[in-house]
C-alpha positions in Angstrom: 79.9 113.2 109.5 77.4 111.0 107.9 76.3 107.8 109.6 74.6 105.1 107.6 71.5 103.9 109.3 69.2 101.0 108.4 65.7 100.5 107.3 65.4 97.4 109.5 62.2 96.1 108.1 63.5 96.0 104.5 66.8 94.3 105.4 65.6 91.9 108.1 62.4 91.1 106.2 64.3 90.2 103.1 67.0 88.2 104.9 66.8 87.4 108.6 70.5 87.0 109.3 71.4 84.0 107.1 68.2 82.0 106.8 67.9 83.4 103.2 70.6 81.0 101.9 69.2 79.1 99.0 70.0 75.9 97.1 71.9 78.1 94.6 74.8 78.0 97.0 75.1 74.2 96.8 78.6 73.4 95.7 77.6 70.6 93.3 79.7 72.3 90.7 83.1 73.9 91.4 82.3 76.7 88.9 79.6 77.9 91.3 82.4 78.8 93.8 82.6 82.5 94.5 85.6 82.5 96.7 87.0 86.0 97.2 90.3 86.6 95.5 92.4 89.7 95.3 93.6 88.8 91.9 91.4 86.2 90.4 93.2 83.3 88.6 96.6 84.8 89.2 99.3 83.0 91.1 102.2 85.1 92.5 105.5 84.3 94.0 105.2 82.3 97.2 107.1 83.9 100.1 107.6 83.3 103.8 108.1 86.0 106.4 107.0 87.4 109.8 103.7 89.2 110.0 103.1 91.0 113.3 105.6 88.7 115.1 104.4 85.4 113.7 105.5 83.2 110.8 103.4 83.5 107.6 103.5 82.1 104.1 101.9 84.4 101.5 101.9 85.2 97.8 103.2 88.4 96.3 101.0 89.3 93.3 101.5 92.5 91.4 103.7 93.7 94.2 101.0 93.2 96.8 101.5 90.6 99.6 98.3 88.5 99.7 97.4 85.9 102.3 94.6 83.3 102.0 93.4 84.7 98.6 91.8 87.9 99.7 93.7 89.2 102.7 96.1 92.2 102.1 99.1 92.1 104.4 100.6 95.5 105.2 104.2 95.6 104.0 105.1 97.6 107.2 103.8 94.7 109.4 105.9 92.2 107.4 109.1 94.1 108.2 108.5 96.2 111.4 110.5 94.6 114.2 108.5 96.6 116.8 105.7 94.0 116.4 107.9 91.0 117.1 107.2 90.8 120.8 103.4 91.3 120.6 101.3 88.3 121.7 98.4 87.2 119.7 95.8 88.6 122.1 97.5 92.0 122.3 97.8 92.1 118.5 94.1 91.3 118.1 93.1 94.1 120.4 95.3 96.6 118.5 93.5 95.7 115.3 90.1 96.6 116.6 88.3 99.8 115.6 88.0 102.2 118.4 84.4 102.7 119.6 83.2 100.1 117.1 83.3 102.8 114.4 84.8 102.1 111.0 85.6 105.4 109.2 85.4 105.1 105.5 85.5 106.8 102.1 84.2 105.5 98.8 86.0 106.0 95.5 83.5 108.1 93.4 84.4 106.1 90.3 83.3 102.8 91.8 80.4 101.2 89.9 77.2 100.2 91.7 78.1 101.8 95.1 74.8 100.5 96.5 76.7 97.2 96.9 78.7 98.9 99.6 75.9 100.6 101.4 73.8 97.4 101.4 76.7 95.5 102.9 77.3 98.2 105.6 73.6 98.3 106.4 73.7 94.5 106.9 76.5 94.9 109.4 74.7 97.7 111.2 71.5 95.6 111.4 73.2 92.6 113.0 76.2 93.9 115.0 77.4 96.9 117.0 79.7 98.0 114.2 78.9 101.5 112.8 80.3 103.2 109.6 81.0 106.9 109.6 82.3 108.9 106.6 85.8 109.9 107.2 86.7 113.6 107.6 90.1 113.9 109.2 90.4 110.6 111.1 93.8 109.0 110.7 92.6 105.4 110.4 90.0 104.7 107.7 89.1 102.3 104.9 88.6 103.2 101.3 86.4 101.2 99.1 88.2 101.2 95.7 87.7 99.5 92.4 90.6 97.3 91.4 89.0 96.1 88.2 89.1 92.5 89.3 88.6 90.7 92.6 87.8 91.3 96.2 90.3 91.8 99.1 90.8 93.5 102.4 93.3 93.9 105.2 92.7 92.3 108.6 91.5 94.7 111.2 92.4 98.3 111.7 95.9 98.6 110.1 96.5 102.3 110.8 96.2 105.1 108.2 94.4 104.5 105.0 93.6 100.9 104.1 91.5 99.4 101.3 88.7 97.1 100.5 89.4 96.3 96.9 86.4 95.3 94.8 85.9 94.6 91.1 82.5 94.6 89.4 82.0 90.9 90.2 82.3 91.6 93.9 78.8 91.2 95.2 77.1 92.6 98.3 77.7 89.3 100.0 81.4 89.3 99.0 81.7 92.9 100.5 80.0 91.7 103.7 82.8 89.0 103.8 85.5 91.6 103.2 84.2 93.9 105.8 84.5 90.9 108.1 88.2 90.9 107.5 88.3 94.7 108.0 86.6 94.3 111.4 89.2 91.6 112.3 87.7 88.2 111.3 89.8 85.5 109.7 88.5 82.7 107.5 86.4 80.1 109.3 88.5 77.2 108.0 91.5 78.6 109.7 90.2 77.7 113.2 92.7 75.8 115.4 90.1 73.0 115.8 89.3 72.8 112.0 90.6 69.3 111.6 87.9 68.0 114.0 85.3 69.0 111.4 87.0 69.1 108.0 89.4 67.2 105.8 91.7 69.3 103.6 92.4 67.4 100.3 95.9 68.6 99.6 96.2 66.8 96.3 93.3 68.9 94.9 94.7 72.3 95.8 96.0 74.5 93.0 99.8 74.9 93.1 100.8 78.0 95.0 97.6 78.1 97.1 98.5 75.4 99.7 99.1 78.0 102.4 95.5 79.3 102.0 94.4 76.2 104.0 96.6 76.6 107.1 95.1 76.7 110.6 96.2 79.3 113.1 98.4 76.7 114.8 100.1 75.8 111.5 100.7 79.5 111.0 102.4 79.7 114.4 99.8 81.9 116.1 96.9 81.5 118.5 93.6 81.9 116.7 90.5 83.3 118.2 88.0 80.4 118.1 84.4 81.3 119.0 82.8 78.6 121.1 80.3 76.3 119.4 82.6 74.6 116.9 83.2 75.2 113.2 80.4 77.2 111.7 79.3 75.7 108.4 77.0 78.7 108.0 79.7 81.4 108.4 80.1 84.0 105.7 83.8 83.7 106.3 84.0 80.0 105.3 85.4 78.8 102.0 83.4 76.5 99.8 84.3 72.9 99.2 85.9 73.7 95.8 87.9 76.7 96.7 91.2 76.9 94.8 90.7 73.5 93.3 93.2 72.4 90.7 91.2 69.7 89.1 87.5 70.3 89.8 87.6 68.0 92.9 86.8 69.3 96.4 89.6 70.9 98.4 87.6 70.8 101.6 85.1 68.2 102.7 83.4 67.2 105.9 85.0 64.3 107.8 82.6 61.8 106.1 83.9 63.0 102.7 80.8 64.9 101.7 80.9 68.4 100.3 79.0 71.3 101.8 77.4 74.6 100.6 78.8 77.9 101.4 76.9 81.2 101.6 77.5 84.8 100.9 74.1 86.1 101.9 74.8 87.4 105.3 76.4 87.0 108.7 75.5 83.8 110.5 74.5 83.8 114.2 78.0 82.6 115.2 79.6 85.3 113.0 77.6 87.8 115.0 78.5 86.2 118.3 82.2 86.4 117.4 82.0 90.1 116.5 80.1 90.7 119.8 82.9 89.0 121.7 85.5 91.1 119.9 83.5 94.3 120.3 81.5 94.0 123.5 
């Protein structure tokens, strides 16, 4: 088994956690938004159902159930009645990777595979998560080229699961998707989100309204790390995510827009992972 290790000086020297965010992330123009999408610019059929015992609204695009733009829902978990009695806390624990090890394979046809190794090395540098090449392990993630966007399942699903990545999926986008694989949801889904943000429903593209639900609105208890909403989180949408008209879909309470970053895990991202994987 091959374990990826990190040359700490090269990674940390180049980007100490997330202080390397630059003005290029300023969301002055909606075109600058690099929000992860499983199928960019495609709108599927909106459906409602039960995912691991809780109500969920999602889109079915090309036969794949997609939640919040880039989260792949397991069809088994949408239909399996055995999950119906699981509480949110128990479900979260069942989705964690045993021993903090994510077993993986990489499709040999994927272009620029260094994007993946750089993203994994960033996680290794800043968290207790480790990545080990899969041999015979039952649960593992495969990095696969889908020719388009970026997407992942939430947590350890069981069996083979995928991080889908097109050529436009950057190292930062892959760090974000690994966050989902580890078990992180989007930062704007926090239960206390409305204390910090205003969701401008009139500006959201049709079919994407459910992407902006909180855990409470989804009928589940979310895991909110102490410290309030993290505007530096790599899991946070930008102000213009899924805009229908070039106007902001998410603003601060004072009406101002905010930058988002895909450079690296923020200190609160790291603290959340440490709480989940002590």
